[in-house]
C-alpha positions in Angstrom: 1.4 28.1 -6.9 2.1 25.9 -4.0 -0.9 23.5 -4.6 -0.5 23.5 -8.1 3.4 22.2 -7.4 2.4 19.7 -4.9 -0.5 18.3 -7.9 1.8 18.4 -10.6 4.5 16.6 -8.2 1.6 13.7 -7.5 1.0 13.9 -11.2 4.8 13.1 -12.0 5.5 10.5 -9.4 2.3 8.8 -10.8 3.7 8.7 -14.5 7.0 7.6 -13.1 5.3 4.7 -11.2 3.4 3.4 -14.0 6.5 3.7 -16.5 8.5 1.6 -14.2 5.5 -0.9 -13.4 6.0 -1.5 -17.4 9.7 -2.4 -17.0 10.6 -6.3 -17.3 6.8 -6.7 -15.4 7.1 -10.7 -16.4 9.7 -13.0 -14.3 10.3 -16.3 -14.7 11.6 -17.8 -10.7 12.0 -20.5 -8.5 8.2 -22.1 -7.5 9.6 -22.2 -3.8 9.2 -18.5 -3.4 5.7 -18.3 -4.8 3.9 -18.8 -1.4 6.0 -16.0 0.3 5.7 -13.5 -2.5 1.9 -13.5 -2.6 1.6 -13.0 0.8 4.0 -10.1 0.9 4.1 -8.1 -2.3 0.8 -6.8 -3.4 1.5 -6.8 -7.3 2.8 -10.2 -7.4 0.4 -12.7 -9.6 1.6 -16.4 -10.5 0.2 -17.1 -14.4 1.7 -20.1 -14.7 3.9 -23.2 -12.3 5.8 -26.1 -14.4 7.7 -28.2 -12.4 10.2 -26.1 -9.8 9.7 -23.3 -12.1 6.8 -20.6 -11.9 5.6 -17.3 -14.4 4.5 -14.7 -12.6 4.0 -10.6 -13.2 5.0 -8.0 -10.7 5.4 -4.2 -10.5 8.7 -2.4 -10.7 7.3 -1.1 -7.1 7.4 -4.4 -5.1 10.7 -5.9 -7.6 12.8 -3.8 -4.4 11.0 -5.6 -1.9 11.4 -9.0 -4.1 15.0 -8.5 -4.0 15.5 -7.8 -0.1 13.0 -11.1 0.5 15.0 -12.8 -1.7 18.3 -11.8 0.0 17.2 -12.1 3.7 14.6 -15.3 3.3 16.1 -17.0 0.6 19.8 -16.3 0.4 19.8 -15.7 -2.9 21.0 -12.6 -4.7 18.8 -12.3 -7.8 16.3 -15.1 -7.7 14.4 -14.4 -10.9 15.0 -13.5 -14.5 13.2 -10.7 -15.9 11.3 -10.2 -19.6 9.6 -7.3 -21.0 7.1 -9.7 -22.7 4.8 -12.6 -21.2 6.0 -14.2 -24.9 9.7 -13.8 -24.2 9.4 -15.2 -20.6 7.4 -18.3 -21.8 9.7 -18.9 -24.8 12.4 -18.7 -22.4 10.9 -21.6 -20.1 10.5 -23.7 -22.7 14.3 -23.4 -23.7 15.8 -23.8 -20.3 13.5 -27.2 -20.3 14.4 -28.3 -23.4 18.3 -27.0 -23.1 18.2 -28.6 -19.4 19.9 -32.0 -20.5 21.7 -30.8 -23.6 25.2 -29.7 -21.4 28.6 -30.3 -23.2 31.2 -31.6 -21.4 34.6 -30.9 -21.9 37.8 -32.7 -21.1 38.1 -32.6 -16.9 41.9 -34.3 -16.9 44.2 -32.5 -14.9 47.6 -32.6 -16.3 49.1 -29.1 -16.3 50.4 -28.7 -13.1 54.1 -26.6 -14.1 51.6 -24.1 -16.2 49.1 -24.1 -13.2 52.0 -23.6 -10.3 53.4 -21.0 -12.5 50.5 -19.0 -13.0 48.7 -18.9 -9.6 51.7 -17.7 -8.0 51.5 -14.5 -9.9 47.9 -13.8 -8.3 47.9 -10.8 -6.1 46.0 -9.7 -3.0 47.0 -5.8 -3.6 45.8 -5.8 -7.2 42.4 -7.3 -6.5 42.0 -4.8 -3.2 42.9 -2.0 -5.7 40.1 -2.8 -8.2 37.4 -3.5 -5.2 38.1 -0.3 -3.8 38.0 1.5 -7.5 34.8 0.0 -8.0 33.1 0.2 -4.5 34.2 4.1 -4.8 31.6 5.2 -7.2 28.3 5.9 -5.5 26.6 3.0 -6.9 26.8 0.6 -9.8 22.9 0.5 -11.0 22.5 -0.3 -14.1 20.1 2.8 -14.9 22.5 5.2 -12.8 24.5 7.5 -15.0 27.4 6.0 -12.5 26.2 2.6 -13.2 27.6 3.3 -17.0 30.7 5.5 -15.9 31.5 2.8 -13.5 31.7 0.4 -16.7 33.6 2.7 -18.8 36.1 2.7 -16.2 36.4 -1.2 -16.2 36.7 -1.3 -19.9 39.3 1.0 -20.0 41.2 -0.6 -16.9 40.9 -4.0 -18.7 42.2 -2.3 -22.0 44.9 -0.8 -20.2 46.2 -4.2 -18.8 46.3 -6.1 -22.0 47.4 -3.4 -24.6 50.5 -5.3 -25.0 48.5 -7.7 -26.6 47.5 -7.8 -30.1 45.4 -10.8 -29.4 43.3 -9.7 -26.6 40.4 -7.3 -27.4 37.5 -5.6 -25.1 34.7 -4.4 -26.3 31.2 -3.5 -24.8 28.0 -5.7 -25.2 25.1 -3.4 -25.1 21.7 -3.7 -24.1 19.0 -1.5 -25.7 16.2 -1.0 -22.9 18.8 0.0 -20.3 22.4 2.6 -20.4 24.5 0.1 -18.6 26.5 -2.3 -20.8 28.6 -5.5 -20.0 32.0 -5.5 -20.9 34.2 -8.4 -22.6 37.1 -9.2 -22.8 38.5 -12.2 -25.0 41.9 -13.6 -25.7 41.5 -15.4 -29.1 42.6 -18.9 -28.6 43.8 -21.4 -31.9 40.0 -22.3 -32.1 36.7 -21.2 -31.6 35.8 -23.1 -28.5 35.2 -20.8 -25.7 35.8 -20.8 -21.7 33.8 -18.2 -20.1 34.7 -16.4 -16.4 32.6 -13.6 -15.5 30.9 -12.3 -12.9 28.1 -9.1 -12.3 29.6 -5.4 -12.1 26.1 -3.4 -11.2 25.4 -3.3 -7.2 22.1 -2.2 -5.8 20.7 -1.0 -2.4 17.8 0.6 -0.6 13.9 0.1 -1.9 13.7 3.4 -3.7 15.3 6.1 -5.4 17.9 3.2 -6.5 19.5 5.5 -9.2 20.7 8.0 -6.2 21.3 5.5 -3.7 24.7 4.8 -1.8 25.5 1.2 -3.3 29.4 0.5 -2.9 28.7 -2.9 -3.6 32.5 -4.1 -2.3 31.6 -7.7 -2.0 28.4 -8.0 -4.2 30.0 -7.8 -6.7 33.3 -5.3 -6.5 35.0 -8.4 -5.2 33.9 -10.7 -8.0 34.3 -8.2 -10.7 38.2 -7.8 -9.1 38.5 -11.6 -9.6 37.9 -11.9 -13.2 39.8 -8.7 -13.5 43.1 -10.5 -11.6 42.9 -13.4 -13.8 42.6 -12.1 -16.9 45.6 -9.7 -15.7 47.8 -12.4 -15.0 47.5 -14.4 -18.4 47.9 -11.1 -20.2 51.1 -10.1 -18.4 52.4 -14.1 -18.4 52.1 -13.6 -22.4 50.0 -17.2 -22.4 48.5 -18.2 -25.3 45.5 -20.0 -25.4 44.2 -22.8 -27.3 40.6 -22.2 -26.8 39.4 -18.6 -26.9 38.9 -17.2 -23.4 36.0 -14.5 -22.7 36.0 -12.5 -19.2 32.8 -10.6 -18.5 31.5 -8.2 -16.6 27.7 -8.3 -16.5 25.2 -5.6 -16.6 21.6 -5.2 -14.7 22.0 -8.8 -12.6 20.4 -7.4 -9.4 17.5 -6.9 -11.4 16.9 -10.4 -13.2 19.9 -11.6 -14.3 19.5 -9.4 -17.8 23.3 -8.8 -19.1 24.2 -12.8 -18.7 20.8 -13.5 -20.0 21.3 -11.4 -23.2 24.9 -12.6 -23.7 24.0 -16.4 -23.0 21.0 -16.3 -25.1 23.1 -14.7 -28.2 25.9 -16.9 -27.8 23.4 -19.7 -28.1 21.8 -18.1 -31.3 25.5 -18.0 -32.8 26.0 -21.8 -32.2 29.1 -20.5 -30.0 30.6 -23.8 -28.5 31.2 -22.8 -24.7 32.9 -25.4 -22.9 32.6 -23.9 -19.5 31.5 -20.9 -17.5 32.6 -19.9 -14.3 30.7 -17.3 -12.3 32.4 -15.6 -9.8 29.5 -13.6 -7.5 31.0 -12.7 -4.3 34.5 -13.6 -3.3 35.6 -11.8 -0.4 33.5 -12.4 2.5 34.9 -15.0 4.7 32.2 -16.2 6.7 32.0 -19.9 7.0 34.4 -23.2 7.9 34.9 -23.9 4.3 37.3 -21.6 2.2 35.4 -22.1 -0.8 31.4 -23.3 -1.1 30.7 -24.9 -4.6 26.9 -24.4 -5.7 25.3 -27.3 -6.6 22.1 -26.4 -8.0 21.3 -24.9 -11.3 25.1 -25.9 -12.2 27.3 -28.5 -14.2 27.7 -31.6 -11.7 30.6 -32.9 -13.9 32.4 -29.2 -13.8 31.9 -28.6 -10.1 33.5 -32.2 -9.3 36.5 -31.2 -11.5 36.5 -27.5 -9.3 36.9 -29.7 -6.5 39.6 -31.7 -8.2 41.5 -28.4 -9.1 41.3 -27.3 -5.6 42.4 -30.3 -4.0 45.6 -30.5 -6.7 46.5 -26.9 -6.6 45.2 -25.4 -3.2 45.1 -28.1 -1.0 45.8 -25.3 1.8 42.1 -24.6 1.3 39.1 -26.6 2.4 35.6 -26.8 0.7 32.8 -27.6 0.6 29.2 -27.3 -1.1 25.6 -25.5 -0.7 22.6 -24.9 -2.4 21.3 -21.4 -3.9 18.4 -21.7 -5.1 16.7 -20.7 -8.6 18.1 -17.8 -10.7 20.5 -16.5 -8.0 23.4 -15.3 -9.7 24.5 -15.1 -13.5 25.9 -18.8 -13.9 21.6 -19.6 -14.2 21.6 -17.7 -17.7 24.2 -20.0 -19.0 22.7 -23.4 -17.5 19.2 -22.6 -18.8 20.9 -22.4 -22.7 22.6 -25.8 -21.7 26.2 -24.9 -21.0 27.8 -25.9 -18.3 28.3 -23.6 -15.6 29.6 -23.4 -12.1 29.8 -20.9 -8.9 32.4 -20.9 -6.5 31.1 -18.8 -3.5 32.7 -16.9 -1.0 30.7 -18.7 2.2 27.5 -20.8 3.2 24.3 -19.5 1.9 23.5 -19.4 5.7 26.6 -17.1 6.4 26.2 -14.8 3.9 27.4 -11.1 4.1 24.9 -8.9 6.0 25.9 -6.0 4.6 25.1 -6.6 1.1 22.5 -4.5 -0.8 23.2 -1.8 1.6 25.8 1.7 2.0 27.8 -0.7 4.4 28.9 -3.2 1.9 32.4 -1.6 2.2 36.1 -3.3 1.9 36.4 -2.0 5.4 33.6 -4.1 6.5 35.6 -7.6 5.4 38.6 -6.6 7.4 40.5 -4.4 4.6 42.3 -6.8 2.1 41.1 -8.9 -0.8 43.0 -12.2 0.9 39.8 -14.3 0.4 39.4 -13.2 -2.9 42.8 -14.2 -3.7 42.0 -17.5 -3.5 39.5 -17.6 -6.0 41.6 -16.0 -8.2 43.9 -18.5 -7.9 41.2 -21.1 -8.8 40.1 -19.2 -12.0 43.6 -19.7 -13.2 43.7 -22.9 -12.7 40.5 -23.7 -14.2 41.1 -22.0 -17.7 44.7 -23.4 -18.0 43.5 -26.8 -17.3 40.1 -26.6 -19.0 42.4 -24.9 -22.0 44.3 -27.9 -22.5 
């Protein structure tokens, strides 16, 4: 019986590995990681390289190591788009190239000082901290796990509670057919169908194996960004702010495994012809590891909107210092929107070389960031200034 049980276990493991190997095996990633990936990842196979982008195939058995390599060697959280078929990946590469110079620019005039100053004073560190603590209390928020789904259910309920006094605000799921974790979208309906997006990914990840059972609190990556998005929504909802443009707040599923959630949403918006005026991505906002308070990522983002963010900091948060840095290909969900031709920016918590060393481990906790959300509060204030000025 013991030998039979052992044989059955081996067979089950082989079957599981075979099944997992077929899950989103095609990836589009930066050409700069190809050489290192070929040396380190046994199943990594390059299929095509165009300019600075590579199409490759990889088994799920090596994806965990690839994510680790992206973090350790390239300072990226993410680093690739994942697809179920080669055709999807090839089409995505073509679409991204066609959309590269098709970015809609909004009016970046700054002239809403009274409104902005009123609202940023209402951003609250304790409120952000509370949301971070709740999200990081789940064992993990992995996109395939039960707690990954439960954490999104909690967030949807939380956003609903925060906005229940407003008939012009809706909160709903954006469901994904190939995995259980949904994305969550809250919408403040404006006078027009022009859209402003403020988002961040809600999933977390840790370990190389058994990720559905791993302890992955993800307090910084990315409970901090999700809590910052939540605080922006809370302040605007409580103030009675009624926008001209429609504002959408998003908590994306499955960022850590190939930007799956945001990719699906951005493609859906493009297919429907939705006029997104700007996208603000908040991925990791609470680790203060560099001299500058805020680092604006310059690659695979909108230069015009990045300059707008810098001007907002100078105008409304003059006590803060800011700088610029590069992040690399597909390093977070902003890349999903950029690939569809939408202007996107991602203000980051630190220089990439100074990234939080605890992310993607069980040590990514609020206690390991000093126990407060003081740094994330800066980003909530910037997000409020961004929404209000871009809305006018």
